[in-house]
C-alpha positions as CSV (number, residue, x, y, z in Angstrom):
1,X,43.2,-19.1,20.1
2,X,41.1,-17.3,22.6
3,X,40.9,-18.4,26.2
4,X,37.6,-19.5,27.7
5,X,37.4,-16.2,29.7
6,X,38.2,-14.1,26.6
7,X,35.4,-15.9,24.6
8,X,32.9,-15.2,27.4
9,X,33.9,-11.5,27.6
10,X,33.5,-11.3,23.8
11,X,30.1,-13.0,23.8
12,X,28.8,-10.7,26.6
13,X,30.1,-7.6,24.7
14,X,28.4,-8.6,21.5
15,X,25.1,-9.2,23.4
16,X,25.3,-5.8,25.1
17,X,26.1,-4.0,21.9
18,X,23.2,-5.7,20.1
19,X,20.7,-4.4,22.7
20,X,22.2,-0.9,22.8
21,X,20.5,0.6,19.7
22,X,17.0,-0.5,20.8
23,X,17.6,0.7,24.4
24,X,18.8,4.1,23.1
25,X,15.7,4.7,20.9
26,X,12.2,4.6,22.4
27,X,10.6,5.4,19.1
28,X,9.9,2.7,16.5
29,X,10.3,3.8,12.9
30,X,8.7,1.6,10.3
31,X,10.7,1.2,7.2
32,X,9.3,2.6,4.0
33,X,9.2,0.9,0.7
34,X,12.6,-0.1,-0.7
35,X,11.5,-0.2,-4.3
36,X,8.7,0.9,-6.6
37,X,7.3,-2.7,-6.5
38,X,6.8,-2.4,-2.7
39,X,4.5,0.7,-2.9
40,X,1.1,0.1,-1.5
41,X,-1.7,1.1,-3.9
42,X,-5.0,2.8,-3.2
43,X,-8.1,4.2,-4.9
44,X,-8.9,7.8,-5.2
45,X,-12.4,9.3,-5.7
46,X,-12.5,13.0,-6.6
47,X,-15.6,15.1,-6.7
48,X,-15.4,18.5,-8.4
49,X,-18.0,21.1,-7.8
50,X,-18.3,24.9,-8.4
51,X,-19.0,27.6,-5.8
52,X,-22.8,26.8,-5.9
53,X,-22.1,23.1,-5.2
54,X,-23.1,22.2,-8.8
55,X,-21.0,19.3,-10.3
56,X,-18.3,20.4,-12.8
57,X,-18.4,18.0,-15.8
58,X,-15.5,17.5,-18.1
59,X,-13.0,19.0,-15.6
60,X,-9.5,17.6,-16.1
61,X,-8.2,16.0,-12.9
62,X,-4.4,15.3,-12.9
63,X,-2.9,13.1,-10.2
64,X,0.8,12.7,-9.7
65,X,2.9,10.8,-7.2
66,X,6.6,10.6,-6.7
67,X,8.8,8.1,-5.0
68,X,12.5,9.0,-4.3
69,X,12.2,12.0,-6.6
70,X,10.9,9.9,-9.5
71,X,7.4,10.0,-10.9
72,X,5.7,6.7,-10.2
73,X,2.1,7.7,-11.1
74,X,0.9,10.4,-13.5
75,X,-2.6,10.3,-14.9
76,X,-5.2,12.7,-16.1
77,X,-8.9,11.8,-16.3
78,X,-12.1,13.9,-17.0
79,X,-15.0,14.2,-14.6
80,X,-18.4,12.7,-15.6
81,X,-21.7,14.5,-15.5
82,X,-21.9,14.2,-11.8
83,X,-18.4,15.9,-11.4
84,X,-16.9,12.6,-10.3
85,X,-13.7,10.8,-11.4
86,X,-12.1,7.6,-10.0
87,X,-8.4,6.7,-10.0
88,X,-7.2,3.2,-9.2
89,X,-3.8,1.8,-8.4
90,X,-2.5,5.1,-7.1
91,X,0.6,4.7,-4.9
92,X,-0.3,5.6,-1.2
93,X,1.6,8.6,0.2
94,X,1.8,12.2,-0.8
95,X,0.0,13.0,-4.1
96,X,-0.5,16.2,-6.1
97,X,-3.9,16.9,-7.6
98,X,-4.6,19.6,-10.2
99,X,-8.0,20.4,-11.6
100,X,-8.6,22.5,-14.6
101,X,-11.8,23.5,-16.3
102,X,-12.5,25.9,-19.2
103,X,-15.0,28.0,-17.2
104,X,-13.5,27.7,-13.7
105,X,-10.4,28.7,-11.8
106,X,-7.6,26.1,-11.7
107,X,-7.0,24.2,-8.4
108,X,-3.8,22.7,-7.3
109,X,-3.1,21.0,-3.9
110,X,-1.2,18.2,-2.1
111,X,-3.0,15.4,-0.3
112,X,-2.0,12.3,1.6
113,X,-3.4,9.1,0.2
114,X,-3.3,7.3,3.6
115,X,-6.1,4.8,3.2
116,X,-7.0,2.1,0.7
117,X,-9.8,4.3,-0.6
118,X,-10.0,8.1,-0.2
119,X,-12.7,10.5,-1.2
120,X,-11.6,14.1,-1.9
121,X,-14.0,17.0,-2.7
122,X,-12.7,20.0,-4.6
123,X,-14.6,23.2,-5.1
124,X,-13.6,25.4,-8.0
125,X,-14.2,29.2,-7.9
126,X,-15.0,31.3,-10.9
127,X,-12.3,31.9,-13.5
128,X,-10.6,35.2,-12.9
129,X,-11.1,37.9,-15.6
130,X,-8.3,38.3,-18.2
131,X,-5.9,41.1,-17.4
């Protein structure tokens, strides 16, 4: 059995140690999702135009998202006559977008889906001549 004094010393030690990590760190780090189910979802609106700002219809827009090195979202949709395409239920965070068109150069880039809804405009250049 511990004496009354030993119990008090142990209690004070535990209290001091419990405050030590927060006192040593002045920066708060919010925990990320622990599982695929906890991923926050957003909407993505992509507008595809050419170098003259004309809409590119029937361009294939591919969106991919990974979580802990596993693909959690992978979808390809075609733009409409206005050069627009909408994706829903895209996991928020880092996403890869690739746009291909028969008559235009291919585009590939990374974006952060950091809002509930995000609009991205992509301008395609002319297709390079064959070598």
